[in-house]
KOLDREN-647088 format. One record per atom (N, C-alpha, C): residue in one letter; residue number from 1; atom name; z, x, y. Coordinates in steps of 0.1 Angstrom, whole numbers, plus 5000, padded with zeros to 4 digits. Example, Ala and Ser with C-alpha at 12.3 -4.5 7.8 and 13.67 -1.06 7.14 Angstrom:
% KOLDREN-647088
residu|num|atome|z|x|y
A|1|N|5078|5132|4943
A|1|CA|5078|5123|4955
A|1|C|5078|5132|4967
S|2|N|5071|5128|4978
S|2|CA|5071|5137|4989
S|2|C|5079|5129|5000
END
This chain:
% KOLDREN-647088
residu|num|atome|z|x|y
M|1|N|5000|5008|4988
M|1|CA|5000|5000|5000
M|1|C|5000|5009|5013
A|2|N|5009|5019|5013
A|2|CA|5009|5027|5025
A|2|C|4996|5035|5027
K|3|N|4990|5039|5016
K|3|CA|4977|5046|5018
K|3|C|4967|5037|5024
K|4|N|4966|5025|5020
K|4|CA|4957|5015|5025
K|4|C|4959|5013|5040
M|5|N|4972|5011|5044
M|5|CA|4976|5009|5058
M|5|C|4972|5022|5066
S|6|N|4974|5034|5060
S|6|CA|4970|5046|5067
S|6|C|4955|5046|5070
K|7|N|4947|5042|5060
K|7|CA|4933|5042|5062
K|7|C|4929|5032|5073
V|8|N|4935|5021|5073
V|8|CA|4932|5011|5084
V|8|C|4936|5016|5097
F|9|N|4947|5023|5098
F|9|CA|4951|5029|5111
F|9|C|4941|5039|5116
H|10|N|4937|5048|5107
H|10|CA|4928|5059|5110
H|10|C|4915|5053|5115
K|11|N|4910|5042|5108
K|11|CA|4898|5036|5112
K|11|C|4899|5030|5126
K|12|N|4909|5023|5129
K|12|CA|4911|5017|5142
K|12|C|4913|5027|5153
F|13|N|4920|5038|5150
F|13|CA|4922|5048|5160
F|13|C|4908|5055|5163
G|14|N|4900|5057|5152
G|14|CA|4887|5063|5154
G|14|C|4878|5054|5163
Q|15|N|4879|5041|5160
Q|15|CA|4871|5032|5168
Q|15|C|4875|5032|5182
R|16|N|4888|5033|5185
R|16|CA|4893|5033|5199
R|16|C|4888|5046|5206
I|17|N|4888|5057|5199
I|17|CA|4883|5070|5205
I|17|C|4869|5068|5208
R|18|N|4861|5063|5199
R|18|CA|4846|5061|5201
R|18|C|4844|5052|5214
Q|19|N|4851|5041|5214
Q|19|CA|4850|5031|5225
Q|19|C|4853|5038|5239
L|20|N|4864|5045|5240
L|20|CA|4867|5052|5252
L|20|C|4858|5063|5256
R|21|N|4853|5071|5246
R|21|CA|4844|5081|5248
R|21|C|4831|5076|5254
K|22|N|4826|5065|5247
K|22|CA|4813|5060|5252
K|22|C|4814|5053|5266
E|23|N|4826|5047|5269
E|23|CA|4828|5041|5282
E|23|C|4827|5052|5293
R|24|N|4830|5065|5289
R|24|CA|4830|5076|5299
R|24|C|4817|5083|5298
G|25|N|4807|5079|5290
G|25|CA|4794|5085|5289
G|25|C|4794|5099|5282
M|26|N|4804|5101|5274
M|26|CA|4805|5114|5267
M|26|C|4799|5113|5253
T|27|N|4793|5124|5248
T|27|CA|4789|5126|5235
T|27|C|4801|5131|5226
Q|28|N|4800|5130|5213
Q|28|CA|4810|5135|5205
Q|28|C|4811|5151|5207
E|29|N|4800|5157|5208
E|29|CA|4800|5171|5210
E|29|C|4807|5175|5223
Q|30|N|4805|5168|5234
Q|30|CA|4811|5171|5247
Q|30|C|4826|5169|5246
L|31|N|4831|5159|5239
L|31|CA|4845|5157|5238
L|31|C|4851|5168|5229
S|32|N|4844|5171|5218
S|32|CA|4849|5182|5210
S|32|C|4850|5195|5218
F|33|N|4840|5198|5226
F|33|CA|4841|5210|5234
F|33|C|4853|5210|5243
E|34|N|4855|5199|5250
E|34|CA|4866|5197|5260
E|34|C|4880|5199|5253
I|35|N|4881|5196|5241
I|35|CA|4894|5197|5234
I|35|C|4895|5210|5226
D|36|N|4884|5218|5227
D|36|CA|4884|5231|5220
D|36|C|4884|5229|5205
A|37|N|4874|5221|5200
A|37|CA|4873|5218|5186
A|37|C|4858|5220|5182
D|38|N|4855|5221|5169
D|38|CA|4842|5223|5165
D|38|C|4834|5210|5167
N|39|N|4821|5211|5167
N|39|CA|4812|5199|5170
N|39|C|4814|5187|5162
S|40|N|4818|5188|5150
S|40|CA|4819|5176|5141
S|40|C|4833|5170|5141
Y|41|N|4842|5176|5149
Y|41|CA|4856|5172|5149
Y|41|C|4858|5157|5153
I|42|N|4852|5153|5164
I|42|CA|4853|5139|5169
I|42|C|4846|5130|5160
A|43|N|4835|5134|5154
A|43|CA|4828|5125|5144
A|43|C|4837|5122|5133
N|44|N|4844|5132|5128
N|44|CA|4853|5130|5117
N|44|C|4865|5121|5120
I|45|N|4870|5122|5132
I|45|CA|4880|5113|5137
I|45|C|4875|5099|5138
E|46|N|4864|5097|5145
E|46|CA|4858|5084|5147
E|46|C|4855|5077|5134
N|47|N|4851|5085|5123
N|47|CA|4848|5079|5111
N|47|C|4859|5079|5101
A|48|N|4871|5081|5106
A|48|CA|4884|5081|5098
A|48|C|4884|5090|5086
H|49|N|4878|5102|5088
H|49|CA|4877|5112|5078
H|49|C|4887|5124|5080
R|50|N|4895|5123|5091
R|50|CA|4904|5134|5094
R|50|C|4917|5129|5100
D|51|N|4928|5136|5096
D|51|CA|4940|5134|5104
D|51|C|4939|5142|5117
I|52|N|4947|5138|5126
I|52|CA|4946|5146|5139
I|52|C|4960|5149|5144
P|53|N|4963|5161|5147
P|53|CA|4976|5165|5152
P|53|C|4979|5159|5166
L|54|N|4992|5158|5169
L|54|CA|4996|5152|5182
L|54|C|4991|5160|5193
S|55|N|4990|5173|5192
S|55|CA|4985|5182|5203
S|55|C|4971|5178|5206
R|56|N|4962|5175|5196
R|56|CA|4948|5172|5199
R|56|C|4948|5157|5205
I|57|N|4956|5148|5200
I|57|CA|4956|5135|5206
I|57|C|4960|5136|5221
Y|58|N|4969|5144|5224
Y|58|CA|4973|5146|5238
Y|58|C|4961|5152|5246
K|59|N|4954|5162|5241
K|59|CA|4942|5167|5248
K|59|C|4932|5157|5250
I|60|N|4929|5148|5240
I|60|CA|4919|5138|5241
I|60|C|4923|5128|5252
S|61|N|4936|5125|5253
S|61|CA|4940|5115|5264
S|61|C|4938|5121|5277
K|62|N|4940|5134|5279
K|62|CA|4938|5141|5292
K|62|C|4923|5142|5295
V|63|N|4915|5145|5285
V|63|CA|4900|5146|5288
V|63|C|4895|5132|5291
L|64|N|4899|5122|5284
L|64|CA|4894|5108|5287
L|64|C|4901|5102|5299
N|65|N|4911|5109|5304
N|65|CA|4918|5104|5316
N|65|C|4925|5090|5314
I|66|N|4932|5090|5303
I|66|CA|4938|5077|5299
I|66|C|4953|5081|5294
P|67|N|4962|5072|5298
P|67|CA|4976|5074|5293
P|67|C|4976|5075|5277
L|68|N|4984|5084|5272
L|68|CA|4985|5086|5258
L|68|C|4987|5073|5250
K|69|N|4996|5065|5255
K|69|CA|4999|5053|5248
K|69|C|4987|5043|5247
D|70|N|4978|5044|5256
D|70|CA|4966|5036|5257
D|70|C|4956|5039|5246
L|71|N|4957|5051|5240
L|71|CA|4948|5055|5229
L|71|C|4951|5046|5217
F|72|N|4964|5041|5216
F|72|CA|4968|5033|5205
F|72|C|4968|5018|5208
D|73|N|4960|5014|5218
D|73|CA|4959|5000|5222
D|73|C|4948|4994|5214
F|74|N|4950|4991|5201
F|74|CA|4940|4985|5193
F|74|C|4946|4974|5184
END
């Protein structure tokens, strides 16, 4: 049960990142560059293929100019 809930959470979080990134006219590669990650990093997050450390979540919120808590507004 917990594993299924985790997958749902990762999927929703990835969709939220995609939404915010697109609203700001950024590509996955641009956002990856801004948070000092490899090109496929954001794609993996958006597709729920990767866990993400809090430090990277914080960087994403800064780059997208959004309060940290708003990343979880899904």
